[in-house]
TIRO-741869 format. One line per 8 residues: number of its first residue (from 1); their letters; for each residue x, y, z of C-alpha. Coordinates in nm, 2 decimals. Example, Ala and Ser with C-alpha at 12.3 -4.5 7.8 and 13.67 -1.06 7.14 Angstrom:
2
1) AS) 1.23 -0.45 0.78 ~ 1.37 -0.11 0.71
//
This chain:
576
1) XXXXXXXX) 11.10 4.96 9.66 ~ 11.03 4.76 9.36 ~ 11.38 4.66 9.22 ~ 11.57 4.38 9.05 ~ 11.77 4.11 9.23 ~ 12.06 4.34 9.33 ~ 12.27 4.05 9.41 ~ 12.32 3.97 9.04
9) XXXXXXXX) 12.50 4.29 9.00 ~ 12.84 4.45 9.11 ~ 12.82 4.71 9.38 ~ 12.85 5.00 9.13 ~ 12.58 4.85 8.89 ~ 12.35 4.78 9.19 ~ 12.38 5.13 9.29 ~ 12.30 5.25 8.95
17) XXXXXXXX) 11.98 5.04 8.94 ~ 11.87 5.18 9.26 ~ 11.93 5.56 9.16 ~ 11.82 5.51 8.81 ~ 11.48 5.31 8.88 ~ 11.17 5.52 8.88 ~ 11.09 5.30 9.18 ~ 11.41 5.38 9.35
25) XXXXXXXX) 11.45 5.65 9.62 ~ 11.58 5.89 9.38 ~ 11.22 5.93 9.23 ~ 11.08 6.14 9.51 ~ 11.38 6.36 9.48 ~ 11.30 6.40 9.11 ~ 10.95 6.48 9.19 ~ 11.05 6.72 9.46
33) XXXXXXXX) 11.29 6.92 9.21 ~ 11.01 6.91 8.95 ~ 10.77 7.07 9.20 ~ 11.01 7.34 9.30 ~ 11.11 7.42 8.93 ~ 10.75 7.49 8.85 ~ 10.75 7.84 9.03 ~ 11.12 7.89 8.91
41) XXXXXXXX) 11.15 7.99 8.53 ~ 11.50 8.12 8.49 ~ 11.81 7.92 8.46 ~ 11.97 8.12 8.74 ~ 11.69 8.05 8.99 ~ 11.67 7.67 8.90 ~ 12.05 7.64 8.94 ~ 12.02 7.82 9.28
49) XXXXXXXX) 11.75 7.58 9.39 ~ 11.95 7.29 9.28 ~ 12.27 7.41 9.45 ~ 12.08 7.44 9.79 ~ 11.89 7.11 9.75 ~ 12.23 6.96 9.68 ~ 12.36 7.08 10.02 ~ 12.11 6.86 10.20
57) XXXXXXXX) 12.15 6.55 9.96 ~ 12.54 6.57 9.98 ~ 12.53 6.60 10.34 ~ 12.33 6.28 10.36 ~ 12.55 6.10 10.11 ~ 12.87 6.22 10.26 ~ 12.76 6.16 10.63 ~ 12.84 6.54 10.70
65) XXXXXXXX) 12.62 6.79 10.87 ~ 12.32 6.96 10.72 ~ 12.34 7.34 10.69 ~ 12.36 7.53 11.03 ~ 12.35 7.21 11.23 ~ 12.67 7.34 11.41 ~ 12.56 7.71 11.43 ~ 12.70 7.87 11.76
73) XXXXXXXX) 12.75 8.23 11.87 ~ 12.76 8.34 12.22 ~ 12.48 8.56 12.36 ~ 12.65 8.88 12.46 ~ 12.33 9.02 12.63 ~ 12.37 9.06 13.00 ~ 12.11 9.32 13.09 ~ 11.80 9.10 13.02
81) XXXXXXXX) 11.74 8.77 13.22 ~ 11.63 8.48 12.98 ~ 11.30 8.32 13.07 ~ 11.21 8.04 12.85 ~ 10.92 7.90 13.03 ~ 10.67 8.19 13.13 ~ 10.42 7.95 13.30 ~ 10.68 7.88 13.57
89) XXXXXXXX) 10.87 8.21 13.63 ~ 11.08 8.26 13.94 ~ 10.88 8.36 14.25 ~ 10.82 8.75 14.23 ~ 10.87 8.76 13.86 ~ 10.56 8.84 13.65 ~ 10.51 8.81 13.29 ~ 10.47 9.18 13.26
97) XXXXXXXX) 10.78 9.25 13.43 ~ 10.95 9.03 13.17 ~ 10.77 9.15 12.84 ~ 10.72 9.53 12.91 ~ 11.08 9.63 12.96 ~ 11.13 10.01 12.97 ~ 11.45 10.20 12.92 ~ 11.43 10.56 13.07
105) XXXXXXXX) 11.65 10.59 13.37 ~ 11.62 10.89 13.61 ~ 11.82 11.17 13.46 ~ 11.97 11.23 13.78 ~ 12.13 10.90 13.78 ~ 12.31 10.89 13.45 ~ 12.60 11.07 13.29 ~ 12.57 11.40 13.14
113) XXXXXXXX) 12.49 11.37 12.77 ~ 12.28 11.05 12.82 ~ 11.98 11.26 12.74 ~ 11.92 11.54 12.49 ~ 11.83 11.85 12.69 ~ 11.63 12.03 12.42 ~ 11.39 11.82 12.22 ~ 11.37 12.08 11.96
121) XXXXXXXX) 11.72 11.99 11.85 ~ 11.66 11.61 11.82 ~ 11.78 11.50 11.46 ~ 11.53 11.25 11.32 ~ 11.60 11.04 11.00 ~ 11.32 10.84 10.84 ~ 11.39 10.54 10.63 ~ 11.09 10.46 10.42
129) XXXXXXXX) 11.03 10.15 10.22 ~ 10.78 10.18 9.93 ~ 10.69 10.03 9.59 ~ 10.41 10.22 9.45 ~ 10.18 10.54 9.49 ~ 10.46 10.81 9.50 ~ 10.21 11.08 9.62 ~ 10.16 10.87 9.94
137) XXXXXXXX) 10.52 10.87 10.03 ~ 10.55 11.24 9.95 ~ 10.24 11.31 10.18 ~ 10.42 11.11 10.45 ~ 10.74 11.30 10.41 ~ 10.58 11.65 10.43 ~ 10.37 11.55 10.73 ~ 10.66 11.47 10.95
145) XXXXXXXX) 10.91 11.72 10.79 ~ 11.05 11.98 11.03 ~ 11.32 12.21 10.86 ~ 11.68 12.16 10.95 ~ 11.61 11.85 11.19 ~ 11.45 11.61 10.96 ~ 11.61 11.37 10.69 ~ 11.49 11.09 10.48
153) XXXXXXXX) 11.61 10.80 10.28 ~ 11.38 10.61 10.05 ~ 11.39 10.27 9.93 ~ 11.17 10.17 9.62 ~ 11.11 9.81 9.54 ~ 11.36 9.71 9.27 ~ 11.10 9.53 9.05 ~ 11.04 9.69 8.70
161) XXXXXXXX) 10.69 9.78 8.79 ~ 10.81 10.03 9.06 ~ 11.05 10.22 8.81 ~ 10.77 10.48 8.76 ~ 10.74 10.53 9.13 ~ 11.13 10.55 9.17 ~ 11.14 10.81 8.89 ~ 10.87 11.03 9.04
169) XXXXXXXX) 11.02 11.02 9.40 ~ 11.38 11.09 9.25 ~ 11.24 11.39 9.07 ~ 11.07 11.51 9.40 ~ 11.40 11.45 9.58 ~ 11.59 11.64 9.34 ~ 11.36 11.94 9.34 ~ 11.35 11.94 9.72
177) XXXXXXXX) 11.73 11.92 9.77 ~ 11.77 12.19 9.50 ~ 11.55 12.42 9.68 ~ 11.76 12.35 10.01 ~ 12.08 12.42 9.82 ~ 11.94 12.76 9.71 ~ 11.89 12.85 10.06 ~ 12.24 12.74 10.17
185) XXXXXXXX) 12.12 12.42 10.33 ~ 12.25 12.06 10.27 ~ 12.05 11.78 10.11 ~ 11.78 11.61 10.34 ~ 11.64 11.35 10.11 ~ 11.82 11.05 9.95 ~ 11.71 10.76 9.74 ~ 11.87 10.45 9.75
193) XXXXXXXX) 12.05 10.41 9.42 ~ 11.82 10.22 9.17 ~ 12.10 9.96 9.11 ~ 12.09 9.88 9.49 ~ 11.73 9.86 9.53 ~ 11.60 9.51 9.62 ~ 11.33 9.31 9.47 ~ 11.11 9.28 9.78
201) XXXXXXXX) 10.88 8.98 9.83 ~ 10.64 8.88 10.10 ~ 10.79 8.69 10.38 ~ 11.14 8.68 10.22 ~ 11.48 8.79 10.33 ~ 11.46 9.08 10.08 ~ 11.26 9.28 10.33 ~ 11.56 9.26 10.57
209) XXXXXXXX) 11.79 9.32 10.27 ~ 11.60 9.63 10.16 ~ 11.63 9.79 10.51 ~ 12.00 9.71 10.53 ~ 12.05 9.87 10.18 ~ 11.88 10.18 10.31 ~ 12.10 10.21 10.60 ~ 12.41 10.20 10.40
217) XXXXXXXX) 12.27 10.49 10.20 ~ 12.20 10.67 10.54 ~ 12.57 10.65 10.62 ~ 12.69 10.72 10.27 ~ 12.84 10.39 10.21 ~ 12.70 10.37 9.86 ~ 12.96 10.64 9.78 ~ 13.24 10.46 9.93
225) XXXXXXXX) 13.14 10.15 9.73 ~ 13.18 10.34 9.41 ~ 13.51 10.51 9.54 ~ 13.68 10.21 9.72 ~ 14.02 10.39 9.76 ~ 13.87 10.69 9.94 ~ 13.92 10.67 10.33 ~ 13.64 10.74 10.58
233) XXXXXXXX) 13.38 10.46 10.48 ~ 13.46 10.29 10.81 ~ 13.34 10.57 11.04 ~ 12.97 10.65 11.09 ~ 13.05 11.02 11.10 ~ 13.22 11.01 10.77 ~ 13.16 11.32 10.53 ~ 12.91 11.14 10.33
241) XXXXXXXX) 12.69 11.02 10.62 ~ 12.35 11.18 10.74 ~ 12.36 11.33 11.07 ~ 12.08 11.20 11.31 ~ 12.01 11.11 11.67 ~ 11.71 10.86 11.60 ~ 11.62 10.65 11.29 ~ 11.27 10.58 11.24
249) XXXXXXXX) 11.21 10.28 11.00 ~ 10.85 10.28 10.85 ~ 10.67 10.18 10.54 ~ 10.50 10.44 10.31 ~ 10.17 10.30 10.43 ~ 10.25 10.44 10.77 ~ 10.11 10.78 10.89 ~ 10.19 10.98 11.21
257) XXXXXXXX) 9.92 11.00 11.49 ~ 10.12 11.25 11.71 ~ 10.21 11.59 11.62 ~ 10.58 11.65 11.53 ~ 10.65 11.84 11.86 ~ 10.49 11.52 12.06 ~ 10.72 11.28 11.83 ~ 11.04 11.47 11.93
265) XXXXXXXX) 10.92 11.51 12.30 ~ 10.86 11.14 12.33 ~ 11.19 11.03 12.18 ~ 11.38 11.29 12.38 ~ 11.24 11.17 12.70 ~ 11.45 10.87 12.65 ~ 11.82 10.83 12.64 ~ 12.00 10.91 12.31
273) XXXXXXXX) 12.10 10.55 12.28 ~ 11.76 10.40 12.34 ~ 11.63 10.16 12.07 ~ 11.25 10.12 12.03 ~ 11.15 9.77 11.91 ~ 10.86 9.54 11.99 ~ 11.01 9.21 12.08 ~ 10.82 8.91 12.23
281) XXXXXXXX) 11.09 8.83 12.49 ~ 11.00 8.47 12.53 ~ 11.25 8.27 12.31 ~ 11.09 8.14 11.98 ~ 11.13 7.76 11.97 ~ 10.93 7.66 11.68 ~ 10.88 7.29 11.58 ~ 11.14 7.16 11.32
289) XXXXXXXX) 10.84 7.04 11.10 ~ 10.75 7.41 11.04 ~ 11.08 7.57 11.04 ~ 11.19 7.57 10.67 ~ 11.51 7.63 10.48 ~ 11.41 7.88 10.17 ~ 11.58 8.04 9.89 ~ 11.46 8.34 9.71
297) XXXXXXXX) 11.46 8.39 9.33 ~ 11.23 8.48 9.05 ~ 11.06 8.70 9.28 ~ 10.93 8.41 9.50 ~ 11.03 8.19 9.79 ~ 11.12 7.82 9.75 ~ 11.11 7.59 10.02 ~ 11.41 7.36 10.00
305) XXXXXXXX) 11.40 7.14 10.33 ~ 11.41 7.20 10.70 ~ 11.64 7.43 10.89 ~ 11.75 7.38 11.25 ~ 11.58 7.62 11.48 ~ 11.83 7.82 11.69 ~ 11.80 7.76 12.07 ~ 12.02 7.80 12.36
313) XXXXXXXX) 11.93 7.47 12.52 ~ 12.04 7.32 12.20 ~ 12.39 7.45 12.21 ~ 12.34 7.74 11.95 ~ 12.44 7.99 12.22 ~ 12.16 8.22 12.11 ~ 11.77 8.22 12.08 ~ 11.56 8.35 11.81
321) XXXXXXXX) 11.30 8.62 11.91 ~ 11.01 8.73 11.71 ~ 10.98 9.12 11.67 ~ 10.85 9.39 11.44 ~ 11.05 9.49 11.14 ~ 10.94 9.85 11.22 ~ 11.15 10.04 11.49 ~ 11.30 10.36 11.61
329) XXXXXXXX) 11.67 10.30 11.68 ~ 12.00 10.50 11.77 ~ 12.28 10.60 11.55 ~ 12.50 10.37 11.71 ~ 12.26 10.05 11.65 ~ 12.20 10.18 11.29 ~ 12.57 10.19 11.21 ~ 12.61 9.84 11.36
337) XXXXXXXX) 12.35 9.70 11.12 ~ 12.47 9.91 10.83 ~ 12.84 9.78 10.85 ~ 12.86 9.50 11.08 ~ 13.21 9.45 11.24 ~ 13.41 9.14 11.13 ~ 13.32 8.85 11.32 ~ 13.01 9.01 11.49
345) XXXXXXXX) 12.69 8.83 11.58 ~ 12.49 9.03 11.29 ~ 12.74 8.93 11.03 ~ 12.73 8.55 11.14 ~ 12.35 8.55 11.18 ~ 12.28 8.70 10.82 ~ 12.40 8.38 10.66 ~ 12.13 8.18 10.86
353) XXXXXXXX) 11.84 8.44 10.86 ~ 11.88 8.47 10.46 ~ 11.70 8.12 10.45 ~ 11.41 8.18 10.71 ~ 11.05 8.25 10.61 ~ 10.92 8.60 10.75 ~ 11.29 8.68 10.82 ~ 11.20 9.05 10.88
361) XXXXXXXX) 11.02 8.91 11.20 ~ 11.31 8.71 11.34 ~ 11.60 8.94 11.24 ~ 11.61 9.27 11.42 ~ 11.47 9.17 11.74 ~ 11.72 8.86 11.76 ~ 12.00 9.09 11.69 ~ 11.94 9.32 11.96
369) XXXXXXXX) 11.84 9.07 12.22 ~ 12.16 8.87 12.17 ~ 12.40 9.17 12.18 ~ 12.52 9.42 12.42 ~ 12.26 9.66 12.27 ~ 12.00 9.47 12.46 ~ 12.07 9.71 12.75 ~ 11.94 10.00 12.57
377) XXXXXXXX) 11.58 9.80 12.45 ~ 11.28 10.00 12.51 ~ 11.03 9.72 12.43 ~ 10.77 9.94 12.24 ~ 10.82 10.06 11.88 ~ 10.54 10.32 11.93 ~ 10.37 10.19 11.61 ~ 10.01 10.08 11.62
385) XXXXXXXX) 9.93 9.77 11.40 ~ 9.63 9.57 11.37 ~ 9.67 9.24 11.20 ~ 9.41 9.09 10.95 ~ 9.31 8.72 10.94 ~ 9.54 8.44 10.85 ~ 9.54 8.38 10.47 ~ 9.41 8.04 10.51
393) XXXXXXXX) 9.09 8.18 10.66 ~ 9.05 8.39 10.37 ~ 8.72 8.38 10.18 ~ 8.75 8.32 9.81 ~ 9.09 8.30 9.64 ~ 9.41 8.29 9.87 ~ 9.71 8.49 9.83 ~ 9.93 8.21 9.77
401) XXXXXXXX) 10.25 8.42 9.85 ~ 10.16 8.40 10.20 ~ 10.12 8.00 10.19 ~ 10.47 7.87 10.14 ~ 10.49 7.60 10.41 ~ 10.47 7.22 10.35 ~ 10.13 7.24 10.50 ~ 9.94 7.47 10.26
409) XXXXXXXX) 9.69 7.55 10.54 ~ 9.97 7.70 10.75 ~ 9.98 8.06 10.61 ~ 10.08 8.41 10.69 ~ 9.89 8.73 10.73 ~ 9.94 9.10 10.67 ~ 9.81 9.41 10.86 ~ 9.46 9.54 10.81
417) XXXXXXXX) 9.36 9.86 10.65 ~ 9.26 10.13 10.92 ~ 8.92 10.28 10.86 ~ 8.76 10.59 11.01 ~ 8.57 10.40 11.28 ~ 8.91 10.30 11.42 ~ 9.03 10.66 11.49 ~ 8.94 10.66 11.86
425) XXXXXXXX) 9.14 10.35 11.91 ~ 9.45 10.50 11.74 ~ 9.40 10.82 11.95 ~ 9.39 10.62 12.28 ~ 9.67 10.39 12.18 ~ 9.94 10.65 12.28 ~ 10.15 10.55 11.98 ~ 10.33 10.78 11.76
433) XXXXXXXX) 10.25 10.62 11.43 ~ 10.01 10.36 11.29 ~ 9.99 10.13 10.97 ~ 9.85 10.06 10.74 ~ 9.66 10.32 10.55 ~ 9.51 10.31 10.19 ~ 9.43 10.65 10.05 ~ 9.21 10.50 9.78
441) XXXXXXXX) 9.00 10.27 9.99 ~ 8.97 10.51 10.29 ~ 9.04 10.86 10.16 ~ 8.93 11.07 10.45 ~ 9.11 10.92 10.76 ~ 9.44 11.10 10.71 ~ 9.26 11.43 10.68 ~ 9.10 11.38 11.04
449) XXXXXXXX) 9.44 11.27 11.17 ~ 9.61 11.58 11.02 ~ 9.34 11.81 11.18 ~ 9.39 11.65 11.53 ~ 9.77 11.68 11.48 ~ 9.73 12.05 11.41 ~ 9.54 12.11 11.71 ~ 9.79 11.92 11.93
457) XXXXXXXX) 10.05 12.14 11.77 ~ 9.87 12.46 11.85 ~ 9.82 12.35 12.20 ~ 10.20 12.30 12.24 ~ 10.26 12.63 12.12 ~ 10.00 12.78 12.36 ~ 10.17 12.58 12.65 ~ 10.51 12.71 12.56
465) XXXXXXXX) 10.38 13.07 12.60 ~ 10.22 12.99 12.93 ~ 10.51 12.82 13.07 ~ 10.73 13.11 12.95 ~ 10.52 13.36 13.14 ~ 10.50 13.14 13.45 ~ 10.87 13.12 13.46 ~ 10.91 13.50 13.44
473) XXXXXXXX) 10.66 13.54 13.71 ~ 10.83 13.29 13.93 ~ 10.53 13.05 13.92 ~ 10.56 12.69 13.94 ~ 10.48 12.52 13.61 ~ 10.23 12.21 13.64 ~ 10.17 12.00 13.33 ~ 9.95 11.92 13.15
481) XXXXXXXX) 9.80 12.27 13.14 ~ 9.48 12.15 12.97 ~ 9.28 11.88 13.15 ~ 9.02 11.66 12.97 ~ 8.89 11.47 13.27 ~ 8.64 11.60 13.52 ~ 8.79 11.74 13.82 ~ 8.72 11.62 14.18
489) XXXXXXXX) 8.73 11.27 14.36 ~ 8.59 11.10 14.05 ~ 8.23 11.08 13.97 ~ 7.90 10.88 14.06 ~ 7.72 10.75 13.76 ~ 7.35 10.74 13.88 ~ 7.07 10.56 13.70 ~ 6.83 10.85 13.61
497) XXXXXXXX) 6.53 10.65 13.70 ~ 6.65 10.63 14.06 ~ 6.74 10.99 14.13 ~ 6.44 11.06 14.32 ~ 6.43 10.72 14.49 ~ 6.50 10.67 14.87 ~ 6.80 10.44 14.76 ~ 6.94 10.57 14.43
505) XXXXXXXX) 7.14 10.32 14.23 ~ 7.50 10.37 14.10 ~ 7.68 10.20 13.83 ~ 7.95 9.99 14.00 ~ 8.16 9.67 13.98 ~ 8.09 9.35 14.17 ~ 8.33 9.29 14.45 ~ 8.52 9.03 14.26
513) XXXXXXXX) 8.54 8.98 13.88 ~ 8.45 9.25 13.63 ~ 8.07 9.22 13.63 ~ 7.91 9.56 13.59 ~ 7.59 9.63 13.79 ~ 7.36 9.88 13.94 ~ 7.38 9.89 14.32 ~ 7.32 10.13 14.61
521) XXXXXXXX) 7.53 10.45 14.58 ~ 7.62 10.47 14.95 ~ 7.71 10.27 15.25 ~ 7.44 10.15 15.48 ~ 7.51 10.39 15.74 ~ 7.47 10.70 15.51 ~ 7.14 10.88 15.43 ~ 7.08 10.72 15.10
529) XXXXXXXX) 6.88 11.00 14.93 ~ 7.05 11.27 14.71 ~ 7.02 11.62 14.80 ~ 6.86 11.87 14.52 ~ 7.19 11.98 14.41 ~ 7.36 11.66 14.44 ~ 7.52 11.67 14.11 ~ 7.73 11.98 14.21
537) XXXXXXXX) 7.88 11.83 14.52 ~ 8.22 11.64 14.55 ~ 8.22 11.27 14.58 ~ 8.31 11.17 14.95 ~ 8.50 10.85 14.95 ~ 8.41 10.75 15.29 ~ 8.04 10.75 15.21 ~ 8.02 10.53 14.90
545) XXXXXXXX) 8.09 10.18 14.81 ~ 8.46 10.15 14.67 ~ 8.37 10.01 14.35 ~ 8.10 10.28 14.26 ~ 8.35 10.56 14.19 ~ 8.47 10.62 13.83 ~ 8.69 10.86 13.63 ~ 8.54 10.98 13.31
553) XXXXXXXX) 8.76 11.08 13.03 ~ 8.75 11.12 12.65 ~ 8.74 10.82 12.42 ~ 8.83 11.07 12.14 ~ 8.91 11.43 12.09 ~ 8.64 11.45 11.82 ~ 8.32 11.56 11.99 ~ 8.26 11.65 12.34
561) XXXXXXXX) 8.07 11.54 12.67 ~ 7.93 11.81 12.89 ~ 7.74 11.78 13.21 ~ 7.43 12.00 13.21 ~ 7.24 12.17 13.50 ~ 7.07 11.84 13.60 ~ 7.36 11.63 13.62 ~ 7.32 11.44 13.29
569) XXXXXXXX) 7.58 11.42 13.03 ~ 7.50 11.57 12.70 ~ 7.69 11.44 12.39 ~ 7.80 11.68 12.12 ~ 7.92 11.47 11.81 ~ 8.24 11.56 11.63 ~ 8.33 11.55 11.25 ~ 8.35 11.16 11.26
//
């Protein structure tokens, strides 16, 4: 520090010299505030930044704790063991045992009512977050709508530029609910009231807040906010709450891959209290140098200082877990999030997570993993998501909203837009939904998905009729009724040039590793030549090398493979 001789002044005057000097330690704080104020234009935002910056400055001056240094809440999860070091798991425990947790107990071992017996009776509620393109949201709604058992709550970004989207969807909602009322049916679409809509910003707590606001609308709590003297708002089955078994939380850029029957069958094959989230079940222990304390205002994130990462070993009682913000949850867990009980973990954790960057990926999974709801976790959100490159790897201009850390090369990323050539991957994924789709950039992909969903729905109708007939005839029902793979004991894949050779060669794997090679089709003690009608015979396991036998199945339902009379496979391309 470049300072005058401080011994010449009184203690108070010396302190003033240090704090007022441009060479004193107050100067970097002045520069830091100036830098933060560049992104903040309103008085309210600059005052908010100053207030939270002051929490750290005052803690230093008063020798008190920084924000959240004494955070503690006991982990109430007893059903899932905690393994921090995945490289040194206990003997007999594998990473897949930890990560790929399922929740689908045998129906015979659980109390009656744990499962819904008839999947057609499953009440599904979709919470949809959107900010533009109302036609996209409407198409999504109509693609998953099943009369009498489907309901929707829509949250539109609270920014002024989304007003037209809100108005268009409000008009659609009114028309559809009006049609239902004329048929003597209740409303099935709700909008989060405009005054409650959140201004959503990338990586900010507002994404979590928008979801929580939508959950309050699900349970009719908006009504009780406006009518505080009416009773009932403390119950999930109050007169203004939507009825549902499962709540599916998605963005408007999501689209269903499976038919509505398959969606319901899949969800009903799990207990009613099952919660489908994708969580990395290894505690997240970030470096303090990257775990920042942020505030959100003027539609931007502002980094204030560092925030202590929560960790069991550090005495916080709980751990943070990274998870997807899109999920399928039970009525009970949705109510817990919408109206947290006094003193609950979620109520306590909200104060902390409000200041964490990308809060949506550190909130929902952390809540369920540290509460009693962890026993109902099925660790798969049934949503296919493919991420793009990190923003710091972008060619050309970066999206600076995703680069908010002190190190400007430490950036976030977003999901990539799915294209038509990705359709086989989506079909093989086994997921019920995928994201993200762009109807302008890739206009045809949803049409192909719609066609496949239509065919799948027709298959379910055919199977239902066959099952009914088999039951009437007393015949045992075996599913699936339509097989796609070739029948028999697998197949040999013979190199065409060697079919007539004394020692034909087959496609196989090396005895170790995954190297694919051509090797003799049969064991040494088996006559090697192929008979004239070899392609019609079964594969006799005892005669072949174990790594020569294959199962052949479809990589897509679009197009077909058929075996011709010579044993060769002919390909018949599909639409895409």
